[in-house]
PyMOL commands that place a pseudoatom at each C-alpha (Angstrom):
pseudoatom trace, name=CA, resn=MET, resi=1, chain=A, elem=C, hetatm=0, pos=[9.824, -7.603, 35.593]
pseudoatom trace, name=CA, resn=LYS, resi=2, chain=A, elem=C, hetatm=0, pos=[9.777, -10.965, 34.640]
pseudoatom trace, name=CA, resn=GLY, resi=3, chain=A, elem=C, hetatm=0, pos=[7.320, -12.520, 32.650]
pseudoatom trace, name=CA, resn=ILE, resi=4, chain=A, elem=C, hetatm=0, pos=[7.028, -9.037, 30.592]
pseudoatom trace, name=CA, resn=HIS, resi=5, chain=A, elem=C, hetatm=0, pos=[8.451, -9.301, 26.748]
pseudoatom trace, name=CA, resn=THR, resi=6, chain=A, elem=C, hetatm=0, pos=[9.787, -6.359, 25.003]
pseudoatom trace, name=CA, resn=MET, resi=7, chain=A, elem=C, hetatm=0, pos=[8.584, -6.265, 21.281]
pseudoatom trace, name=CA, resn=LYS, resi=8, chain=A, elem=C, hetatm=0, pos=[11.342, -4.603, 19.247]
pseudoatom trace, name=CA, resn=ILE, resi=9, chain=A, elem=C, hetatm=0, pos=[10.424, -2.285, 16.508]
pseudoatom trace, name=CA, resn=SER, resi=10, chain=A, elem=C, hetatm=0, pos=[12.396, -1.674, 13.616]
pseudoatom trace, name=CA, resn=PHE, resi=11, chain=A, elem=C, hetatm=0, pos=[12.169, 0.768, 10.881]
pseudoatom trace, name=CA, resn=LEU, resi=12, chain=A, elem=C, hetatm=0, pos=[12.552, -1.993, 8.016]
pseudoatom trace, name=CA, resn=PRO, resi=13, chain=A, elem=C, hetatm=0, pos=[10.959, -4.696, 7.247]
pseudoatom trace, name=CA, resn=THR, resi=14, chain=A, elem=C, hetatm=0, pos=[12.889, -7.801, 7.740]
pseudoatom trace, name=CA, resn=SER, resi=15, chain=A, elem=C, hetatm=0, pos=[10.351, -10.353, 6.152]
pseudoatom trace, name=CA, resn=ARG, resi=16, chain=A, elem=C, hetatm=0, pos=[10.141, -10.943, 3.085]
pseudoatom trace, name=CA, resn=LEU, resi=17, chain=A, elem=C, hetatm=0, pos=[6.525, -10.562, 2.828]
pseudoatom trace, name=CA, resn=GLY, resi=18, chain=A, elem=C, hetatm=0, pos=[6.896, -7.173, 4.808]
pseudoatom trace, name=CA, resn=LYS, resi=19, chain=A, elem=C, hetatm=0, pos=[9.899, -6.258, 1.926]
pseudoatom trace, name=CA, resn=ARG, resi=20, chain=A, elem=C, hetatm=0, pos=[7.328, -6.787, -0.672]
pseudoatom trace, name=CA, resn=SER, resi=21, chain=A, elem=C, hetatm=0, pos=[4.002, -4.895, 1.027]
pseudoatom trace, name=CA, resn=ILE, resi=22, chain=A, elem=C, hetatm=0, pos=[6.655, -1.845, 0.885]
pseudoatom trace, name=CA, resn=ALA, resi=23, chain=A, elem=C, hetatm=0, pos=[7.613, -2.460, -2.619]
pseudoatom trace, name=CA, resn=LEU, resi=24, chain=A, elem=C, hetatm=0, pos=[3.847, -2.865, -3.818]
pseudoatom trace, name=CA, resn=ASN, resi=25, chain=A, elem=C, hetatm=0, pos=[3.017, 0.721, -2.002]
pseudoatom trace, name=CA, resn=LEU, resi=26, chain=A, elem=C, hetatm=0, pos=[6.010, 2.456, -3.134]
pseudoatom trace, name=CA, resn=PHE, resi=27, chain=A, elem=C, hetatm=0, pos=[4.648, 1.274, -6.715]
pseudoatom trace, name=CA, resn=PHE, resi=28, chain=A, elem=C, hetatm=0, pos=[1.009, 2.389, -5.643]
pseudoatom trace, name=CA, resn=LEU, resi=29, chain=A, elem=C, hetatm=0, pos=[2.506, 5.610, -4.699]
pseudoatom trace, name=CA, resn=LEU, resi=30, chain=A, elem=C, hetatm=0, pos=[5.144, 6.063, -7.989]
pseudoatom trace, name=CA, resn=LEU, resi=31, chain=A, elem=C, hetatm=0, pos=[2.090, 5.531, -9.943]
pseudoatom trace, name=CA, resn=ILE, resi=32, chain=A, elem=C, hetatm=0, pos=[-0.074, 7.861, -8.421]
pseudoatom trace, name=CA, resn=THR, resi=33, chain=A, elem=C, hetatm=0, pos=[2.756, 10.474, -8.996]
pseudoatom trace, name=CA, resn=LEU, resi=34, chain=A, elem=C, hetatm=0, pos=[3.221, 9.745, -12.472]
pseudoatom trace, name=CA, resn=TYR, resi=35, chain=A, elem=C, hetatm=0, pos=[-0.677, 10.109, -12.722]
pseudoatom trace, name=CA, resn=TYR, resi=36, chain=A, elem=C, hetatm=0, pos=[-0.514, 13.272, -10.735]
pseudoatom trace, name=CA, resn=ILE, resi=37, chain=A, elem=C, hetatm=0, pos=[2.319, 14.703, -13.082]
pseudoatom trace, name=CA, resn=PHE, resi=38, chain=A, elem=C, hetatm=0, pos=[1.148, 13.639, -16.961]
pseudoatom trace, name=CA, resn=SER, resi=39, chain=A, elem=C, hetatm=0, pos=[-2.511, 13.787, -16.190]
pseudoatom trace, name=CA, resn=ILE, resi=40, chain=A, elem=C, hetatm=0, pos=[-3.041, 16.824, -13.977]
pseudoatom trace, name=CA, resn=LYS, resi=41, chain=A, elem=C, hetatm=0, pos=[-0.104, 19.296, -14.223]
pseudoatom trace, name=CA, resn=LEU, resi=42, chain=A, elem=C, hetatm=0, pos=[0.949, 18.500, -17.734]
pseudoatom trace, name=CA, resn=SER, resi=43, chain=A, elem=C, hetatm=0, pos=[-2.064, 17.480, -19.290]
pseudoatom trace, name=CA, resn=ILE, resi=44, chain=A, elem=C, hetatm=0, pos=[-0.260, 14.776, -21.606]
pseudoatom trace, name=CA, resn=LEU, resi=45, chain=A, elem=C, hetatm=0, pos=[-2.655, 11.594, -20.483]
pseudoatom trace, name=CA, resn=THR, resi=46, chain=A, elem=C, hetatm=0, pos=[-5.928, 12.576, -21.681]
pseudoatom trace, name=CA, resn=SER, resi=47, chain=A, elem=C, hetatm=0, pos=[-7.197, 9.164, -22.755]
pseudoatom trace, name=CA, resn=GLY, resi=48, chain=A, elem=C, hetatm=0, pos=[-9.975, 8.164, -19.893]
pseudoatom trace, name=CA, resn=PHE, resi=49, chain=A, elem=C, hetatm=0, pos=[-9.009, 4.451, -20.879]
pseudoatom trace, name=CA, resn=ILE, resi=50, chain=A, elem=C, hetatm=0, pos=[-5.544, 4.968, -20.150]
pseudoatom trace, name=CA, resn=ILE, resi=51, chain=A, elem=C, hetatm=0, pos=[-6.028, 6.674, -16.466]
pseudoatom trace, name=CA, resn=ASN, resi=52, chain=A, elem=C, hetatm=0, pos=[-8.623, 4.231, -15.439]
pseudoatom trace, name=CA, resn=ILE, resi=53, chain=A, elem=C, hetatm=0, pos=[-6.072, 1.382, -16.157]
pseudoatom trace, name=CA, resn=LEU, resi=54, chain=A, elem=C, hetatm=0, pos=[-3.183, 3.237, -14.396]
pseudoatom trace, name=CA, resn=GLY, resi=55, chain=A, elem=C, hetatm=0, pos=[-5.890, 3.836, -11.292]
pseudoatom trace, name=CA, resn=ALA, resi=56, chain=A, elem=C, hetatm=0, pos=[-6.460, 0.226, -11.084]
pseudoatom trace, name=CA, resn=VAL, resi=57, chain=A, elem=C, hetatm=0, pos=[-3.332, -0.932, -11.359]
pseudoatom trace, name=CA, resn=ALA, resi=58, chain=A, elem=C, hetatm=0, pos=[-2.366, 1.701, -8.415]
pseudoatom trace, name=CA, resn=VAL, resi=59, chain=A, elem=C, hetatm=0, pos=[-5.175, 0.462, -6.315]
pseudoatom trace, name=CA, resn=ILE, resi=60, chain=A, elem=C, hetatm=0, pos=[-4.710, -3.217, -7.020]
pseudoatom trace, name=CA, resn=SER, resi=61, chain=A, elem=C, hetatm=0, pos=[-1.194, -2.878, -5.750]
pseudoatom trace, name=CA, resn=SER, resi=62, chain=A, elem=C, hetatm=0, pos=[-2.187, -1.099, -2.759]
pseudoatom trace, name=CA, resn=VAL, resi=63, chain=A, elem=C, hetatm=0, pos=[-4.628, -3.333, -1.466]
pseudoatom trace, name=CA, resn=ILE, resi=64, chain=A, elem=C, hetatm=0, pos=[-2.608, -6.893, -2.291]
pseudoatom trace, name=CA, resn=ALA, resi=65, chain=A, elem=C, hetatm=0, pos=[0.140, -4.567, -0.274]
pseudoatom trace, name=CA, resn=PHE, resi=66, chain=A, elem=C, hetatm=0, pos=[-2.365, -4.196, 2.368]
pseudoatom trace, name=CA, resn=PHE, resi=67, chain=A, elem=C, hetatm=0, pos=[-3.145, -8.269, 2.692]
pseudoatom trace, name=CA, resn=THR, resi=68, chain=A, elem=C, hetatm=0, pos=[0.542, -8.783, 2.796]
pseudoatom trace, name=CA, resn=GLY, resi=69, chain=A, elem=C, hetatm=0, pos=[1.446, -6.619, 5.083]
pseudoatom trace, name=CA, resn=ALA, resi=70, chain=A, elem=C, hetatm=0, pos=[-0.875, -7.825, 7.662]
pseudoatom trace, name=CA, resn=PHE, resi=71, chain=A, elem=C, hetatm=0, pos=[-0.090, -11.479, 6.947]
pseudoatom trace, name=CA, resn=ALA, resi=72, chain=A, elem=C, hetatm=0, pos=[3.836, -10.674, 7.263]
pseudoatom trace, name=CA, resn=VAL, resi=73, chain=A, elem=C, hetatm=0, pos=[2.691, -8.681, 10.821]
pseudoatom trace, name=CA, resn=LEU, resi=74, chain=A, elem=C, hetatm=0, pos=[0.053, -11.613, 11.803]
pseudoatom trace, name=CA, resn=ASN, resi=75, chain=A, elem=C, hetatm=0, pos=[1.702, -14.803, 10.924]
pseudoatom trace, name=CA, resn=LYS, resi=76, chain=A, elem=C, hetatm=0, pos=[5.448, -13.793, 10.265]
pseudoatom trace, name=CA, resn=GLY, resi=77, chain=A, elem=C, hetatm=0, pos=[5.809, -11.659, 13.233]
pseudoatom trace, name=CA, resn=GLU, resi=78, chain=A, elem=C, hetatm=0, pos=[7.023, -8.436, 11.322]
pseudoatom trace, name=CA, resn=ARG, resi=79, chain=A, elem=C, hetatm=0, pos=[7.426, -5.568, 13.576]
pseudoatom trace, name=CA, resn=SER, resi=80, chain=A, elem=C, hetatm=0, pos=[8.600, -2.745, 11.616]
pseudoatom trace, name=CA, resn=VAL, resi=81, chain=A, elem=C, hetatm=0, pos=[7.324, 1.224, 11.305]
pseudoatom trace, name=CA, resn=LEU, resi=82, chain=A, elem=C, hetatm=0, pos=[7.020, 0.785, 7.566]
pseudoatom trace, name=CA, resn=ALA, resi=83, chain=A, elem=C, hetatm=0, pos=[5.313, -2.492, 7.506]
pseudoatom trace, name=CA, resn=TYR, resi=84, chain=A, elem=C, hetatm=0, pos=[2.917, -0.612, 10.014]
pseudoatom trace, name=CA, resn=LEU, resi=85, chain=A, elem=C, hetatm=0, pos=[2.388, 2.418, 7.258]
pseudoatom trace, name=CA, resn=SER, resi=86, chain=A, elem=C, hetatm=0, pos=[2.085, 0.186, 4.437]
pseudoatom trace, name=CA, resn=ILE, resi=87, chain=A, elem=C, hetatm=0, pos=[-1.031, -1.773, 6.446]
pseudoatom trace, name=CA, resn=LEU, resi=88, chain=A, elem=C, hetatm=0, pos=[-2.418, 1.515, 6.926]
pseudoatom trace, name=CA, resn=LEU, resi=89, chain=A, elem=C, hetatm=0, pos=[-2.349, 3.079, 3.452]
pseudoatom trace, name=CA, resn=GLY, resi=90, chain=A, elem=C, hetatm=0, pos=[-3.452, -0.292, 1.799]
pseudoatom trace, name=CA, resn=PHE, resi=91, chain=A, elem=C, hetatm=0, pos=[-6.162, -0.133, 4.248]
pseudoatom trace, name=CA, resn=PHE, resi=92, chain=A, elem=C, hetatm=0, pos=[-7.171, 3.344, 3.167]
pseudoatom trace, name=CA, resn=SER, resi=93, chain=A, elem=C, hetatm=0, pos=[-7.004, 2.355, -0.315]
pseudoatom trace, name=CA, resn=PHE, resi=94, chain=A, elem=C, hetatm=0, pos=[-9.259, -0.939, -0.031]
pseudoatom trace, name=CA, resn=THR, resi=95, chain=A, elem=C, hetatm=0, pos=[-11.614, 1.441, 1.763]
pseudoatom trace, name=CA, resn=LEU, resi=96, chain=A, elem=C, hetatm=0, pos=[-11.975, 3.763, -0.478]
pseudoatom trace, name=CA, resn=PHE, resi=97, chain=A, elem=C, hetatm=0, pos=[-12.312, 0.747, -3.253]
pseudoatom trace, name=CA, resn=ILE, resi=98, chain=A, elem=C, hetatm=0, pos=[-15.069, -0.780, -1.326]
pseudoatom trace, name=CA, resn=SER, resi=99, chain=A, elem=C, hetatm=0, pos=[-16.771, 2.480, -0.907]
pseudoatom trace, name=CA, resn=ASN, resi=100, chain=A, elem=C, hetatm=0, pos=[-16.559, 3.362, -4.805]
pseudoatom trace, name=CA, resn=LEU, resi=101, chain=A, elem=C, hetatm=0, pos=[-18.146, -0.156, -5.421]
pseudoatom trace, name=CA, resn=LEU, resi=102, chain=A, elem=C, hetatm=0, pos=[-20.984, 0.354, -3.172]
pseudoatom trace, name=CA, resn=GLY, resi=103, chain=A, elem=C, hetatm=0, pos=[-21.492, 3.991, -4.098]
pseudoatom trace, name=CA, resn=VAL, resi=104, chain=A, elem=C, hetatm=0, pos=[-21.086, 5.494, -0.958]
for i in range(1, 104): cmd.bond("trace and resi %d" % i, "trace and resi %d" % (i + 1))
show_as sticks, trace
zoom trace
């Protein structure tokens, strides 16, 4: 079939922005895991201020990962499974952030 372009999808990102998006979402997952371990399981973190800062940094990193991943896919031609998963996770975090701001 002439004229049909095959789109190759890799597992790992190839562009710099795609790699940064993955790194930011891994940082998000690390912070959420540390929050769960130290705050909920071990009850070490009891200060509301530290917990709020930890959550804010985690959500901000995931939202930035969403935008960098979307930019990498739309403008840089990134086609990787992890980039799409990063966009999905970032979109989920962004949606929860916006709904929390609106009080929904």
